[in-house]
N, C-alpha and C positions, 0 to 999 in steps of 0.2 A: 503494500500500500504506499509506503513511504517513497518508493522508488517511482511509482506511477504518478503521484501527485505532481512532482515537478514538470513532467512531460505534459500532463493535462493542462497545467497552468501556463506553460510555454505556448501550447496550442491556442489557449484562449486569448493570450496576448497577441498572437500572430493573427488570429481572426479579427480581433479588435483593430489591429493595425491596418489590415486590408480594408476594413469598413471605413476607417477614417480617411484612408487614401482615396477610396472610391468616392466618399462624400465630398472631399476637396475637389477631386477631378470633375465631378458632376456640377458642383457650383461654378467651377471655373469655365466650364462649357456653357452654363446658363448665362454667366456674365458676358462671355465672348459673343454669343448669339445676340444678346440685347444690345451690346455695343455695336455689333455688325448692322443691327437694324437701325439704330440711331444714326450711325454714319451714312447709311443708304438713304434714310428719310431726309436727311439734311441735303444730300446731293439732289435728291429728287425735287425737293421744294425750291432749291436754287436753280433748277433746270439744267443742271450739269449732266444729267443722264439722258437728255432728249436725243443726242445723236446715237447712243447705244440702243435705246428703245426703238428709235425708228429703224435702225439697221436690222434689228431682229424681226420687227413687224413686217418690213418690206421682204424679208426673206421668205416668210410664210404667206404674205399676201402682196405679190408684186403690184406695182402701179398699174392701174387699168384692169386688173383682175377682179372679178366679182366674188370669186371663192378662193378658199386657201389652195395651196399647191397640193398636188396629188390626186388620185382618182376619187370618185364619188364615195366609194366604200370606206376609204380611209377617212373622209370627213365624217361620215356617219359613225365610224368607230370611235372617233374623237369625241363626238357628242355623247356616245355611251359611256366613254371613260369619264368624261367631265361630270356625268351624273353621279358618279360614285362619291363626289365630294359636295353634293347638293344637301341642303338641310333635311330634305325628305329622306333621303337614303341613309344619312348619317343618324337621323333620329330613329329610323326602323332598326338599324344596327345596334344603336345604344339600348333601345327598349329590349332587344332580344338578349343582349348580354346581360342587362340588369335583371331581367327575368330569370335567367340561368343562375346568376349569383344569389338571388333571393331563394330560389328553389333549393340550392345547396347550402342555404343559411349562412351566406357570406354578406350580411347586411352592411357591415362596415365597408367592405370593398365596393359594394353597390353604390353606397352614398358617395364615396370618394370618386368613383368613376362619373357619376352624374355631376358631381361638383366640378370636376376637372372639364367636362365638355361644356357645361353651361357657363362656367367661368370663362373658357376660351371664346365662347360665342360673344359674350358681353365685351370682352377685350377686343375681339375683332371688329365688331360694329362701333365700339366707341372710337377706335383708331380711324376707322372710315370716316366717322363724323368729324374727327379732329383734323384730319388732312384734306378731306373733300377734294380729292384729285379727280378731274374729269376723266371719263372713259375714252379710249380710243374710238375712232369710227366703227361702230358695231355693224357687222354684216347683216344683210336682210335675213329675217327669219329667226333671229336670236334676240331674246328680250332679257333686259338686266334692270335691276331695281335699286341699285346702291352705287356709291362712288367706287373708284378703282383701287385706291391704295390703303392698305395692303389687300391682296387677293384673299377673300374670305374662304373661297374653295380650297387654295393651297394651305391657308392657316388651319382651318377646321379639319381638314383631311389629315394634316400632320398631327394635330392634337389628337384626334380619334384614333387614327391607325397606330400611331406610335405608343399611345397609351395601351391600347388593346395588345399590341405586340409585346409591351413590357408585362402585362398581365400573363400572357401565354408563356413567357419565358420563366415565370415562376412555377409553371406546371411542367415544363420540359425536364425530361430526365437526364439529358446529356448536352454537351457543348454544341453539337451539330444541330440539334432541334432548336436550341436557343438562337443560334446564328440563322436558322431557317426562318423562324418567326420574325426575328428582327429584320431580316432581308425582305420578307414579304411586306412588312409595315412601311419600310423605307421605299420600296419599289411603288407601291400603291400611292404613297404621298407624292413622289415624284411624277408619276405619269398624270396624275390629276392636275398638278400645276402646269406641266407642259401642255396639257390638252387646252388649258385656258389661254396660253399664248398662241398656240396653233389656231384656235378658233377665232382669234382676234378680239377677244372680249377683255383682255388684260394686256398691259405692257409687261415686259420681262421683268422689270424691277419691282412690279406689284407682287409677282410670284416669289421673287427672291426674298422680298420683305415678309410675305406670308409664311414661307418656310422658316425663316429666322425666329419670328415670334412664336409660330406653332411649335417648333422644336423646342424652344426655350420653355414655353408653358408646360408642355408635356413633361420635360425633364424635371422642371420645378414641382409639379404636381406629384411626381413619382417619388422625389426626394421627401416630400411632406408624408407621403403614404408610408414609406419605409420608417420614417421617424416615429410616426403614430403606431406603426406596427410594433416597434421595439418598446414602446410605452405600454403596449398591451391594449390600446384603444381600437385596433383593427386586428382581424383574425390572423394568427401566425401560421396556421397550417396551409399547404398548398391547395389550390382549387380542386384538384382531383381527389382530395381527401374529404371534401365537404359532404359527400353523400354517405360517408361510413358512420 
């Protein structure tokens, strides 16, 4: 017993050290993303990104063209992809996951998930009202109801998919599964944002800003969730154990 205790104590110290390093790294990433958004917002408001935005927009929508480049099926596919970041689809996804968490008696996780998504929505529309950047020339057949900066599709898809991806990594049994879920979350966030630029409803900087804020918000919410979990205010067991 006396020989085992020091090893156990050393292991506990090592785990604590890894947690602290992970927390510091996560907070650094959040700060870097927020700083990136602030710098980008300043450049946008001063008009310094106009040339960049115009160049990207003209690549997808050449002067004189009525539609985006590419065949009709690609344009239709882009509309399907962009719908993955719409409020309707994200609300359906949120309701489904929250229902599952409640069924397996993970009420704390459900509350945190709802708070994360709703909080991100408030931040997104608050930023839109603050900056009130006009939209680019919207192609015929596409309707929008808010200002341009930042892209709410890019931001909310990042918040939702990255948060859900983080939840799934808590269930994953090995590193490959964790990497798979994280990769899927990042991929969905990226393609939704790209579809907004391709369809011509956002400038490229709108999407970049949405990714920055959305990723920062998702990371910050996850840090809070882990902190609450360690304090015993959120369930500590994995999702897969909820039904046992």
